[in-house]
Structure formats: C-alpha cells, structure tokens
C-alpha positions in Angstrom: 11.4 -53.5 -31.6 13.5 -54.8 -34.6 14.9 -58.3 -34.6 17.6 -59.4 -36.9 17.7 -63.1 -37.9 21.3 -63.6 -36.9 21.6 -61.3 -33.9 20.5 -58.0 -32.5 19.4 -55.2 -34.9 19.4 -55.3 -38.7 18.7 -57.7 -41.6 19.3 -61.4 -42.2 22.6 -62.9 -41.6 24.4 -64.8 -44.4 26.9 -66.7 -42.4 27.5 -67.6 -38.8 30.1 -64.9 -38.1 29.2 -61.5 -36.7 31.1 -59.9 -39.6 28.8 -61.5 -42.2 25.7 -60.5 -40.2 27.0 -56.9 -40.0 27.5 -56.8 -43.8 24.0 -57.8 -44.5 22.4 -55.9 -41.7 20.2 -53.7 -44.0 19.2 -56.4 -46.5 16.0 -57.6 -44.7 14.0 -56.1 -41.9 12.6 -58.3 -39.3 10.3 -56.7 -36.7 8.3 -57.9 -33.7 5.6 -55.9 -32.1 6.7 -54.5 -28.8 4.5 -53.7 -25.9 2.8 -50.4 -26.1 -0.3 -49.0 -27.7 1.4 -46.5 -29.9 1.8 -47.1 -33.6 4.8 -49.1 -34.6 7.1 -47.7 -37.4 9.3 -49.8 -39.5 11.7 -48.7 -42.3 12.2 -51.4 -45.0 14.0 -50.8 -48.3 12.4 -51.1 -51.7 13.2 -54.3 -53.4 14.4 -56.0 -50.2 12.5 -58.8 -48.4 10.5 -57.4 -45.5 9.3 -59.7 -42.7 7.1 -58.7 -39.7 6.3 -61.2 -37.0 3.0 -60.9 -35.0 3.8 -62.6 -31.7 0.9 -64.2 -29.8 2.7 -63.7 -26.5 2.4 -59.9 -26.8 -1.3 -59.9 -27.6 -2.1 -62.3 -24.8 -1.6 -59.5 -22.4 -4.2 -57.4 -24.3 -7.2 -59.6 -23.5 -8.9 -59.6 -20.1 -8.6 -61.2 -17.7 -5.0 -60.1 -17.8 -2.6 -62.9 -16.8 -0.7 -62.6 -13.6 3.1 -62.6 -13.6 4.3 -66.1 -14.2 0.9 -67.3 -15.4 0.9 -69.1 -18.7 -2.1 -68.6 -21.1 -2.6 -70.5 -24.3 -5.7 -69.0 -25.8 -6.1 -69.4 -29.6 -5.4 -66.1 -31.3 -5.9 -65.2 -35.0 -5.0 -62.0 -36.8 -6.6 -59.9 -39.5 -4.5 -57.4 -41.4 -5.6 -54.7 -43.9 -4.5 -51.4 -45.3 -6.1 -48.6 -43.4 -9.3 -47.6 -45.2 -9.3 -50.7 -47.4 -10.5 -54.3 -47.0 -7.2 -55.9 -48.0 -3.4 -55.5 -47.8 -1.2 -53.9 -50.5 -0.4 -56.1 -53.4 3.2 -56.7 -52.4 2.4 -57.6 -48.8 1.3 -61.2 -47.8 0.2 -62.7 -44.6 0.4 -66.3 -43.2 -0.6 -68.0 -40.0 -0.9 -71.8 -40.0 -2.9 -72.3 -36.7 -4.4 -70.1 -34.0 -1.6 -71.3 -31.8 1.3 -70.1 -34.0 2.6 -66.6 -34.7 1.4 -64.6 -37.7 3.9 -63.3 -40.3 3.6 -60.3 -42.7 6.2 -60.6 -45.5 6.8 -59.3 -49.0 9.0 -57.2 -51.2 8.2 -53.4 -51.1 7.9 -51.8 -54.5 9.5 -48.5 -55.6 6.0 -47.0 -56.2 5.4 -46.8 -52.4 8.7 -45.0 -51.6 8.1 -41.8 -49.6 4.5 -42.7 -48.7 3.7 -44.2 -45.2 1.7 -47.4 -45.5 -0.5 -47.9 -42.5 -1.5 -51.6 -41.8 -4.3 -52.2 -39.3 -3.6 -55.4 -37.2 -6.6 -56.9 -35.4 -6.1 -59.8 -33.0 -9.0 -62.1 -32.1 -9.1 -64.2 -29.0 -11.0 -67.3 -30.1 -11.8 -68.3 -26.6 -13.2 -65.1 -25.1 -14.0 -63.3 -28.4 -12.1 -60.3 -27.3 -10.3 -58.1 -29.9 -7.2 -55.9 -29.8 -6.1 -53.5 -32.6 -2.7 -51.9 -33.4 -1.3 -50.0 -36.4 1.9 -50.8 -38.2 3.3 -47.9 -40.2 5.6 -49.0 -43.0 7.9 -46.3 -44.3 9.5 -47.6 -47.4 12.9 -46.2 -48.2 14.7 -46.1 -51.5 17.8 -48.3 -52.0 20.7 -46.9 -53.9 21.5 -50.2 -55.6 17.9 -51.1 -56.4 17.4 -53.3 -58.3 20.5 -55.5 -58.2 21.5 -56.4 -61.7 21.8 -60.2 -61.3 18.9 -62.1 -59.8 18.5 -65.8 -59.2 15.3 -67.6 -58.1 15.7 -71.0 -56.3 12.9 -73.5 -55.7 13.3 -75.3 -52.3 11.2 -78.4 -52.1 11.6 -79.3 -48.4 10.4 -76.0 -46.9 7.2 -74.3 -46.1 7.0 -70.5 -46.4 6.8 -69.8 -42.7 9.8 -72.1 -42.1 11.8 -70.3 -44.7 10.9 -66.9 -43.2 12.6 -67.8 -40.0 15.7 -65.7 -39.6 18.0 -68.6 -38.9 16.9 -70.7 -41.8 17.0 -67.8 -44.3 20.4 -66.8 -43.0 21.7 -70.3 -43.6 20.4 -70.3 -47.1 21.9 -66.9 -47.9 25.2 -68.1 -46.5 25.2 -71.2 -48.8 24.3 -69.0 -51.8 27.2 -66.6 -51.0 29.6 -69.4 -50.8 28.6 -70.5 -54.3 28.2 -67.1 -55.9 30.8 -65.1 -54.1 29.2 -61.6 -54.5 30.1 -58.4 -52.7 26.4 -57.6 -52.0 23.7 -60.2 -51.6 20.1 -59.4 -50.9 17.0 -61.6 -50.3 14.5 -60.0 -52.7 11.3 -62.1 -52.2 9.9 -65.3 -50.9 6.8 -66.9 -52.5 5.0 -70.1 -51.6 4.6 -72.7 -54.3 0.9 -72.6 -53.8 0.8 -69.0 -55.0 2.5 -70.2 -58.2 -0.2 -72.8 -59.0 1.4 -75.7 -56.9 -0.7 -78.4 -55.3 -1.3 -78.8 -51.6 0.9 -81.7 -50.5 -0.6 -84.9 -49.1 -0.6 -85.1 -45.3 1.8 -88.1 -45.3 5.4 -88.3 -44.3 7.2 -84.9 -44.2 6.0 -83.5 -47.5 6.2 -79.7 -47.8 4.6 -77.1 -50.1 7.9 -75.7 -51.4 9.0 -72.1 -51.7 10.6 -69.9 -54.3 13.4 -67.7 -53.0 14.7 -64.8 -55.1 18.1 -63.3 -54.3 20.0 -60.6 -56.0 23.8 -59.8 -56.3 26.1 -57.3 -57.9 28.3 -59.7 -59.7 27.6 -62.1 -62.6 26.5 -65.6 -62.0 29.1 -68.2 -61.0 30.0 -71.1 -63.2 28.2 -73.5 -60.8 24.9 -71.6 -61.3 25.4 -71.7 -65.0 25.8 -75.4 -65.1 22.0 -75.9 -65.3 22.0 -74.2 -68.7 24.3 -76.7 -70.5 22.7 -79.0 -73.0 23.3 -82.2 -70.9 21.4 -80.8 -67.9 18.7 -79.4 -70.0 18.1 -82.8 -71.6 18.0 -84.4 -68.1 15.5 -81.8 -67.0 13.3 -82.5 -70.0 13.3 -86.2 -69.1 12.4 -85.3 -65.4 15.8 -86.4 -64.2 18.0 -84.6 -61.7 20.7 -82.5 -63.4 24.3 -82.8 -62.3 25.3 -79.7 -60.4 28.7 -79.6 -58.7 27.7 -77.1 -56.0 24.5 -79.0 -54.9 26.4 -80.5 -52.0 26.7 -77.1 -50.3 22.9 -77.0 -50.1 22.0 -80.6 -49.7 22.5 -80.9 -46.0 19.6 -78.5 -45.2 17.9 -77.5 -48.5 16.6 -79.7 -51.3 16.8 -77.5 -54.4 15.1 -78.3 -57.7 17.8 -77.1 -60.1 15.5 -77.6 -63.1 13.3 -74.7 -61.8 16.1 -72.2 -61.1 15.7 -68.9 -62.9 18.7 -66.7 -63.7 17.9 -63.1 -64.7 20.6 -60.7 -66.0 19.0 -57.3 -65.9 22.0 -55.7 -67.6 20.9 -57.5 -70.8 17.2 -57.0 -70.3 15.7 -55.0 -73.1 12.9 -52.8 -71.9 9.7 -52.9 -73.8 8.5 -49.6 -72.4 7.6 -47.1 -75.0 7.9 -43.4 -74.3 4.5 -41.7 -74.3 4.4 -38.4 -76.1 2.2 -36.1 -74.1 0.0 -33.8 -76.2 -2.0 -30.8 -75.3 -5.0 -32.9 -74.6 -7.2 -31.4 -77.3 -8.8 -33.8 -79.9 -8.5 -32.9 -83.6 -11.3 -30.8 -85.0 -13.9 -33.0 -86.6 -16.6 -30.5 -87.3 -19.7 -29.6 -85.4 -21.8 -32.3 -83.8 -25.1 -32.8 -85.6 -27.7 -34.7 -83.5 -30.5 -36.6 -85.3 -33.7 -34.7 -86.0 -36.5 -34.9 -83.5 -39.1 -36.2 -86.1 -38.1 -39.4 -87.8 -39.2 -40.3 -91.3 -41.8 -43.1 -91.8 -40.5 -46.3 -93.1 -42.1 -48.5 -95.7 -42.2 -52.2 -94.7 -43.8 -53.5 -98.0 -40.4 -54.6 -99.4 -39.7 -56.4 -96.1 -43.0 -58.2 -96.3 -42.3 -59.4 -99.8 -38.9 -60.7 -98.9 -40.1 -62.4 -95.7 -43.4 -63.9 -96.9 -44.2 -63.5 -100.6 -40.9 -65.0 -101.9 -41.0 -68.2 -99.8 -44.7 -68.7 -100.6 -44.0 -68.3 -104.4 -41.1 -70.8 -104.2 -43.4 -73.3 -102.3 -46.1 -72.9 -105.0 -43.7 -73.5 -107.8 -42.5 -76.7 -106.2 -46.0 -77.9 -105.6 -46.9 -77.4 -109.3 -43.8 -79.2 -110.4 -44.6 -82.2 -108.2 -48.3 -82.3 -109.4 -47.1 -82.2 -113.0 -44.7 -85.1 -112.4 -47.2 -87.3 -110.6 -50.3 -86.6 -112.7 -49.2 -85.8 -116.2 -46.0 -87.8 -116.7 -46.2 -91.5 -117.6 -43.9 -92.5 -114.7 -46.0 -90.7 -112.2 -49.3 -92.2 -113.5 -47.8 -95.7 -113.3 -46.8 -95.2 -109.7 -50.3 -94.0 -108.8 -51.9 -97.0 -110.5 -49.5 -99.4 -108.8 -50.2 -97.8 -105.4 -54.0 -98.0 -106.0 -53.7 -101.7 -107.0 -51.7 -102.5 -103.9 -54.4 -100.8 -101.7 -57.3 -102.7 -103.4 -55.5 -106.1 -103.1 -54.8 -105.5 -99.4 -58.5 -104.6 -98.8 -59.7 -107.8 -100.6 -57.4 -110.0 -98.5 -58.7 -108.5 -95.3 -62.3 -109.0 -96.3 -61.6 -112.6 -97.3 -60.0 -113.3 -93.9 -63.0 -112.0 -92.1 -65.6 -114.1 -94.0 -63.9 -117.5 -94.1 -65.8 -120.3 -92.2 -63.6 -123.1 -91.2 -64.3 -125.8 -88.5 -62.5 -125.3 -85.3 -60.0 -127.9 -84.3 -61.2 -130.6 -81.9 -58.7 -129.6 -79.3 -60.2 -126.1 -79.1 -63.9 -127.1 -78.7 -65.6 -127.8 -75.3 -67.1 -131.2 -74.4 -68.1 -131.1 -70.8 -69.3 -128.4 -68.6 -66.5 -127.4 -66.2 -69.0 -127.4 -63.2 -71.9 -129.8 -63.9 -70.1 -132.3 -66.2 -72.8 -132.2 -68.8 -72.1 -132.4 -72.5 -72.1 -129.0 -74.0 -73.4 -128.5 -77.6 -71.1 -126.9 -80.1 -71.1 -123.1 -80.2 -71.5 -121.0 -83.3 -68.3 -120.0 -84.9 -68.9 -116.3 -84.6 -69.7 -116.3 -80.9 -67.1 -118.8 -79.8 -64.3 -117.7 -77.5 -61.5 -120.1 -77.4 -59.6 -118.4 -74.7 -62.1 -119.5 -71.9 -62.4 -123.2 -72.8 -60.2 -126.2 -72.1 -58.0 -127.4 -74.9 -58.2 -131.3 -74.9 -61.8 -131.9 -75.7 -63.8 -133.9 -78.4 -67.1 -133.2 -80.1 -69.1 -136.1 -81.7 -71.7 -134.2 -83.7 -69.5 -131.6 -85.5 -69.6 -131.6 -89.3 -66.4 -132.6 -91.1 -65.5 -134.7 -88.1 -64.5 -138.3 -88.6 -66.6 -140.7 -86.5 -64.5 -143.1 -84.5 -65.9 -146.7 -84.6 -66.9 -148.2 -81.2 -67.1 -151.8 -80.2 -70.4 -153.2 -78.6 -71.2 -156.3 -76.6 -71.9 -158.6 -79.5 -68.3 -158.2 -80.7 -69.3 -156.2 -83.7 -68.0 -152.9 -84.7 -70.4 -150.0 -85.4 -69.6 -146.6 -86.6 
C-alpha cells in the first residue's frame, strides 16, 4: 500500500489544497507495508526523496500468540534491513528507529546508477519480548525521471527538527509549501533529507526541547528568488561571520513552524556548474612493446664484502687512533699539558697528606663528651683511650678530674682554706 503525505496515493503535498497535492503526487513516494506475505514492490524515481515506513502494528500480527480481534499488544519490536545477499543497505538508503516502540523508516534519494535494476531489501522484525522473528522483502524498482536532476537546488538546515519528525508526510508537506510560496517554481521536488549527525553534528543535550537538526534539499526548475539570494549579500555574510542572524525578509513564512539557519543555506545552480569529468580515450588494451622479459640468472655472482668491512670498522678505528695520538701528544709532550699533569698530581698529594694528618691527630676530648659515673652502678669510670672511645653511647654533661690538659677546680675544706 502506498501512502501519500497529504492524502491518498502519491508523493508529498506542498500545500493544504488537493490541487497542490495532485501537482506533487509523483515527487516523493511514501509506502507502508500491507498485510500479506508476498514481496512488496515500490516504484520511486531517481533523484526524488523516497520514504518507506515499517509499521509495528502490521508486524504485531506476525508473532505468536496471535492477538485476538480488538486485543491491543505493545511488544517492543525492532527491525534489521539489508540488501539481499549483503550485510548492509545500499549507500543511498538510510534507516532510523528511535525506540522499539516506534515505527522504523527507510529513506533516501535513489541514484541514477540503480535505474532499471530491482533492489531487494530484506526486512527482519524482532519481537524483543518473545524473541520471535518475521521476515519480508521490499523490492525497490527505481524509475528514471525526465527532469532529473532539477537545475536549481537549495539545501536548508532546520534546527528544531529531528530526521524522523521531518520525514512525516504532514511536516514535509508544510515545509515544501512554505518553500513554494517563497520560490514560486512550477516544479518542486524534495531531493534528500539528512540528519545533522551524519554531517558531523553533535548529539544535543537532553534538556529542554533541543533537536538534532536536519538538512533538507529541494530542487526546482526556475532560478532562485530574490529572498533566497538575500543571504549572499555582503551585510548578511558579515553577520554570519560574526555568528549573528542574517536579515531575511521571507523568514517569517517559515518561522511559525521551522527554525531555519540561513547562514547554512546552500544554493546550487547546476546550469553554471562546470563538469570536471575528463573523457577517457579507450585504447585497444595492449601495452606498448618493451622488449622480451629477461629474468635474473639462476646462479648469482659472489659478492666481496672486504670494502664494506673497511668502511664499517677500519675507518672508524683509524679515526679513533688518530684522535688518541693527538690527545697523548698534547698532554705529554706539550708544555701546557705537562703543567696540567703536575698540577693535578700536586693536588692529589696534598689531599692525601691532609687526610693522613686528620687520622693521626691526638686531641683531648671535651669534658662534656667524657663519662664520669657508670649509668647503672654509679661508680666513677676511668677515662677511656681516645682510639676506642665511642661518644655516641655516653652522656654529655660529665666531668673528669684526672684528665691531662684539664684545669683543676679549687675546692674549699673545713679549715676555711682553699686547696687545689
């Protein structure tokens, strides 16, 4: 079954009237799977937006236990789509399904390369509650369009829409109607719809009512209107470079439903497009004669590695020997070198003498570092030899009466006389 966005049968409507919907009936094909196990055939046109809706309600009846008439089932269902015999879809065909409780959508713009060849898409539905599967085939028969491609194409960036919202027939019809009011063409086609995420955009934050944004390309048979050309004037280009909104007079015709970023609009005039394709001159497929092929001989000649040895080892060794001889001559035969050697020897000899003198000196230990009483018995301890004395294990505040070089402190006795 084919479903038109604005009414029964055909492509997307541009306006609300039935006359407008009839004029654009072949621009975009919307289809919904109907009940039946036979393959479904659809006939989109090359270069015109193709949308195919996978309805969960249809596939619910494919999974046992089959619901009774009037019974409502809300099982989560997901879809997998691929080209028959291949793991993925054709390059021009995209697929989106937000949640297992929403319908899936196949969309894209068929290319002229596939005209005349049926494209079979395998659709596999998975019931995430019962793990049952159901499979159907969708046969896409791409037809050639007489006016493909349309000479004037404009691409709009809509900020307040997600791709699945824009693919809805009513929403896309409203947008095409607004474009037609601004452009006033005789023929207007929706060529393609692309999510901003596919163009390198960022996933919006889950706050407020932020959307991913979509790019919508439309084509017409008449030149661009003056309103669409306003974005190319220097004042608006300057405002866009400063990240300011340009002044577009026809923006009010979109503003009620669509928030368009006019700085990202792209206008393509294919009548002035210079093709860079170079014609290929086909030859007879025979390479020019370069003589007979001569393979290398089976027996290879022996190679002498003596020269490699000289270059690798002998030359660096000779250079090192020359440097050593030059250094020896400078240090041993030159006056400056001899003076440096003598000076170095004198410094070493003086250092050795100072170290020997510091080891042999005998100086009385300070009184504060010598022991007086035994720490346990309290007896007077005789002075220890200097060599065997360990000052780290004795108390500090001590006196020693019988040490040499020690001044005797006079003491007073009972007769009132002082004795040393």
